[in-house]
N, C-alpha and C positions, 0 to 999 in steps of 0.2 A: 504494499499500500503506499502510495506517494503522498506525502504531506506538503501542502501549499499555504501560502499566506495570502489572504485576499481581503478586500474592503467590502462590506455590506451595509446597505442602509436599510433602515426598518422603523416602525413605530411600535411601541410598547406603552401599556398602562402600568404605572408604578404607584401603589398607594403609600403615602407617607404614614408614620406612626400617628400623626395627629387626625389624619383623615380615617385611618382604620378606628381610632378611639371614638370620632364623632359618629361613624356609622353604627359602631356598637352600642353606644349610649342611646341613639335614635330608637333602636328596636327593643330597649329593654321596657318591661313594664314598670309602673310606678313602685312597686315594692322591690324589685330588682334595682331600680334606680337608686332607691333610699340606701340600699345596702351597698351599692357601688360608691355612693357619697361618703358613707361612714368609713369605708375601707380606705378611701382616698384622704380624708381627714386623719386617720390613724398613721398612715404610711408617709404623708407629706407634711413636713413641718412648716412649709410656707403657706399652707392652707388653713383657713379657720373660718368659723362662723362669723357673721358680720357683728353680732352682739357679744361674741366671745364667751357665750354660755355652754357648758357641757350638757349632753343630754340628761344626766342625773339632776343637775340644777334645774332644768327646764321641767321635769317631772315635779320637783318641789314645788316649783312656782305654780304649776298647774293645780297641784293638789291644795294648796293654800288660797287658790283663787286669786292670786296676784297677778296683773298684767305685767308682762315682761317689759323691760325698758325699750322704747323705740330706738331703732338703729339710726346712727347718724348718717345722713345722706351727703355730708360734706366731704367725707373721705374720698380723695381721688383715685385711690387705689381700689376702692371696692367695685365690685360687680354686682349690681342688684339683678336677682333672678326670680324675685317673688317674696312673699311674706314668710315670716318665721315658721318653721315646721320641725319639730323634733321627733325622732322615732322613740317612743318609750320601750326601754328594754324589758322584755318579757321573758317569763321563765320557758326554757326549751320544752318542746312538746313531749321529749322523752324523759323528762326529769321526774324524779320520785319525791313524794312528800317527805320522805326520810332526808332528803337533801336540804330540806328547808326547816322542818321541825324535828327535834329530837324525840325519840320515842322514850315514853315513859315506862315505869315498870309494869303498867297495865297493859302493855301490848300483848295481843293473843295472836295465835296461829292463823285465825280467821282474816286478820288484817294482812298478814303476809300473803295468804292466798288471793285476797282481794287485789294487792298490788300485782301479784303474778298475772291474774286475769286482765287487769288494766294494761299491764305491758303487752301480753298477748294481742289484746285488741288493738292496740296502737301499732304494733309491728305488722298486723294483718290489714289494717285499714289505711295507713299512711303511704302514700305513693312516692315513688322515686322521682328524681329531677328529670329524667329523660322522657320525652313526650313521644307520641306515635311518629309525629313528623321527623323528629331527630333520629329516632330509631331507623325509620326507612331511608333517610339520607345516608345514615353510616352504612346500610347495606348497599346502597346504590353506588357508593364510592369504591366499594370492594368488588362489585359485581363485574363480570367480564363485559363491560360496556365499552363501546368506542366513545371518543370525545362528544361526537354528535348525539349518540344515544344518551350519554349522561345528562346533556342539557335537556332533551326530551323527556327523560325520566324525572328530573327535578321539576319540570312543569306539571307532570302527572302526579307528583307527590304533594305538590302545593295544592292540588284540587282534591285531595282526598279528605274528607271531614273527620270529625273526631270519632265517629262510629266505624271508621275504616272504609267507607264507601267513597267511590269516585263520582264527585258531583258533575252534573252537566257534561256528559262525555261528548254529545254531538256538537254542542257549541266549542268545547275544548279543542276537539278535533279539527273543526273547521278553522279555528284561530290559528293552531299550529301549522295547518296546511297554508294558510295565507300568509303568516308573518315569517315562518321559517322554511317553508318549502317542503315541508315533511309530507311524504307519501303515505296513504292509508296503510300500505304494507308495513312501512317503518313503523307507524304508531301501533300496529297490532303487535309487531314483534316485541317493541319496548314494553307494552302493556302486559304481554305474556310474561315478561321477565319479571316484572315488578310484581305481578300476581303471584310469583313463585317465592316472594319474601316472606319473612316472618311478620306478623302472625299469619297463619293459613287463613285464606279467604279475604285477605285485604286487597284493596283496589278493584272490588267488584262493583259493577254497575248497577245491580239489583240485587234483591234477596235471593232469587233463584240462582244467580251466577255465584254468589257468596256461599251458598250451601254446596252447589256443585263442585267449587274449587276446594272445599273441605273433604268432600267424598272422593273425589278421583284419586288422591294419593293413597288412599287406604287399600289394604291388600284384596285381591279378588275374591279371597275365600271369606271374607267378612260377612257375617250372616245378614241378609236382607240388602246388601249394597247395591246390586243391580236394580231392585225394586225402588230403593231409595233414590237412586240417581234418575229413574223414569219419573218418579213423584215430583222431584224439584225442578225438573227441565220441562215437562209436559203437563203436570196437573197441580201447579203451584195454587191457583185460586181455589181448586177443590181441597187442596191440602189444609188451607186456611180454616175450612169449615170443621175440620177434626172429625169427618164422617169416614170411619174405616170401611164401613160396608160399601158406600158409594165409591170410595177408592178402589176397593177390591174389584168391583164391577167394571171400572173404567180401565183398569190394568189387565183385567183378566187373569188374576192369581188369586190363590186361596187367601182367606182372611188371616190365618196365621202368618203368611209372608208379609202381609201389610203391617201386622202388628210389630213384626221384626224391624221392617223399614222404619215405621214411626219411632221406635225405640232408638234406633240409630240416629235419625234427624233430631231427636230431642237432645241427643248428647253434642250436637254442634253449637257453635257460637254465632248467633245471628248477628251480632255486632262485634267483630274481631278487634275493634279499636277500644272497646270498653276497658280492658285491663289497664290500659295505659292512661285512663282518666283519673282525675283526683276521686278518692273516696271520701275524704274529709270535706266539710263545707268550705267553699271559697267565699271570701269576704271581698267584694269589689268597691273600691272608691273611685269616683269620677276623675279623669285627668283634666277635662274641660267642662266649663258650664256654658249653657245656652240660655239666654234670657231676651225678652223683647223690649227694647227701648226706643221710644219714639217711632213706633211703627216698623222697625228694623230689627232682625235677629242679630245679635251680638254674642261673640264667643269670647271667653276669658278663661285663662289656665287656672287651674286649682292651685292656691298658694300653698297648701299643705305639701305639695309634691315639687315645689320649686324653692328650696330654702335660700337665704342669703348667705353666699360665700364672698370671701375676699383673701387678698394676700396679706400674710402677716408683715406689718410694717416694721416691727422690731428686726426680725431675721432679714428683711429685705434691705434694710439699712447696713447690714453687716457685710454685704456683697460688695467686693471691690474688683473692678475689670482686670487690673493689672496683676492681681495675686492670683497665683496657680498652685497654692498649696492644697493639700487633700481636703481640708474643710471647706475651702472656697469652691472646689470642684463639685463637692456634694451640695452645696448651697445653690450654686448655679443650675445643677441638674435638677433640683427640686423646684427651683423658680420656673424653668422651661416647663417641666411637667404640669406644675400648678396652672400656668397660663394656658397650655393645651387643654387642661381639664375644663377650666372656666369658659374657654371659648367654645368647647364642644358642648357644654351644658346650654350655653347661650344659643348655640345654633340649634340644638335639639327642641328647646322650647319655641324658638322662631318658626321652625319648620312645622311642628305640631299645630301651633296656633294657625299657621297659613292654611295647612291642609285642613283643619277642622272647620275654619271660616269657609273654605271653599265648598266643603261638604254641605254646610248650612245653607249657603247660597243656592246650591243645586237642589236641595230638598226642603226648600221653604214650603212647598204645598204639603209635605208630611207633616211639618211642624203645626201648620194652620189647620189641616183637615184630617190627619191620621193616616194609618198605614196604607189604606186604599189609594192614597193619592201619591204613593211612594213613585219616584221617576227611576227608569232604569239607568244604572250608572255603573261604570267599571273603572278600574284603575287609571286607565289611559286617559280617561275624561279630565281626571283631577291633574294628572301629570302634564297634559298639554295645556291645561289652563294656567298652571303655575310655571311652566317652563322647566320642570325637573324630570327625572327619570322615574318610570313605573316602579322600580324597586325601592326608590326612596319613599313613595307613597305607600307602598306595601310595608316597609319598615315602620313608618310613622303611625300607621293605623294598627300594627300588630299588638294585641294586648292592651289596647287603649280603649277608655270608656268615656262616654259622653252624657252628662245629665241634663235632659231636656224637660220642659214642662209635661211632656207625655211619658216620661220614665228615663231609666237608665239603660243605654244601649252601647253595645260595642261598635267602634267605628266601622268595622267590617260589615255591620247589619246594613248600612246604607248603600252598600254595593251589591247589586244583583244584575242577572242576565235578564234579557228582554224577550217578549213574545209579541209577534206581529198581531195587530188587530184587524178586523174586517175592514176598517175604514182606511188602512194604509199606515196607521201609526204604529207605535210600540207601547207596550205595557210592561211595568216591572213585574217580575216573578215574585217579589215581596207583597206587591198589591194584589196579585191573583190569589196568593195564600190568604190574605186578610178577606178577600171576597169569599173564599171557600170557607173560612172560619165563621163568616157571618152567615152564610147560607145554612150551615150545619147547625149553628146554635139556634136558628129560628125554624128548623124542621119539625115535623110531626114525629114525636117519639115512636109512635106505632108504625109509621111507614118511614124509616130514615132514607135519605137521599143516597143512591148509588153514585159510584163514580161517573158512570156513563150520564145519569141524570144531571149530575153536577156540571159535566163538560157541556151539556145542552143548555143549561141555565146560563153558563159563561158565554156561550155563542149568542144568546139573546142579548147579552150586554155588550156585545161586539168584540169579544175574546175568543179566538179560536185555538182551543188546546185539546189535545188527544186525551183519552181517558186514561191511558198510562201515565201521563203528565200529571193529571189530577191526582191520580194515586200517589205519585211521588211527593207532590206538594202536600196531600193530606197526611202522609206518614211523617214528613218533615215537621208538622204541626203536633204530631203525637196523637192523632185522632185515629181511632180504630175503624175498620171497614163497617159498611152498613149493617151486615149481618150480625156483628157484634155489639152495635149500638142499639139494636132492637132488643126492648125488654122481655124477659121470659114470659111465656104465656101462663 
């Protein structure tokens, strides 16, 4: 092999540490951001709260109902990011009462047993930090994908909901074909590989496919396997009625074989993403507030999530440019990191506020009239309006919540696909779900509306959707089918 020396021109994107930090802070939830701020305050001596109060002091002040001293705005070195907010230090969830209170001589074996039961309960119910999305992304990075297939796989994974299902496959496939030039064969190949990921049944497009994906890897000698596959692929609506005799007639097999197949199907997981969801209750606080002032909807950041931070003037005055001693090098490094952190926080708050305000401007009808007035909107609409990348909008809306006069909503809630109307316009999928919910809430309980009837009623209102689409929206609302809503005779 002959080695040569040549000159080649090219372009590449290099992310600086400051940019990486800004991107990471943008996608953090409010709780994760508070933890990040606490870690920065502990590790960087140049950073401090603007009022100089420690979290413990703030707790005492709150407990005694004393208002904290107002921060001085005259300090030129301060960077105001919002009102003061301290995170109260709480007892760890795995702590034992014995760590706090000394056991007296009256302690019995029953209390020890209760502690063991509590510990077992916590260990069984507290979830890990890895989400279903992270679990699938880790597998995609180690799967035998080409670079192009990795990109397509990440788009598919982003569309998988918390239950493990692939949302809006038809719309997603059309977008990937138009934006990335993907062929249907490429998409099918990547989808099949993603469906082989753990947990089994993930990335299914409907319940029947989810159950089939779990049945196919089973050994062929499994009792009832062939009948079970036939039931989930050909007789799923009949399977939902739980009529074993009707299933036996439809499949032309003995009733005993149907019972084996039903037992096998009951052992499957209809929601493969559920094990990755939180078992303990999640307490959500809004990141932004929405209120109407002078006839206009206005967005404001939650001051509890944007504490006031500043550079420590005492340590900053000790920095001398000409001095290259070890202490000076450390101080200069901390100063640079502190400035990066403050700038990243300010950029995060500004981006979040701009994205939230843009969402509110687009969804004014929802705030005025309710979910049925929701407009169809995708990430690209906000990105083009603000002149930023779609990924930035995605990060800014991830795990962020908005408190409106109509309730608390995740920012992702305001984005939905569209359905063509008979008049040539478009209607939001969220609005259609609200209409379905309204129709079902007003139905005659003795004659519940079927999915086909709901489709016909929507058509009369100018919205043409297929019966299976209505069924998908109904299931997304957690509403059972008509035969289960009918009261027993």
